[in-house]
Steps between C-alpha positions, in 0.01 A plus 500: 500500500630399841222420748536393863475139598287404809466187732318437823736406799337255755624631840413175673656256253786749445473447117399681189190363320427456132396652273745785449304768317581835318300818520592850390501653863481416856140649498376257242673206677322599826175523313555149353555370852179671628308335225661145598381571850132563414462111494402420866660161468837644384785429742606868447161596630483255782853551618600854368730558801730219362569647163707773351497635137864533391655665191779265372648718230384570142448321179591659162236373265680622185831334575365210713734583779432472879695737719500458875667815608336452850177392662279721709181428708205685344224429751397260774169346371336566840510874414265425197215371734200721485640709203 
């Protein structure tokens, strides 16, 4: 099954952060980030305006193949504040 790969981009440092993670849909990846932002000490919570969730491509978990056919911004983390 092919599943999207996600990473958080730090707009201030101008670099992608680890870990890269896989979820079945953008909606689930957003929910994962919302959960990460529940910790009031999280840098994502404290500086949400500095980060963007990005879809890097996909991972085929049956073939073990990563395909980066493009990358797309999914959501700025600041838009998740108050959700």
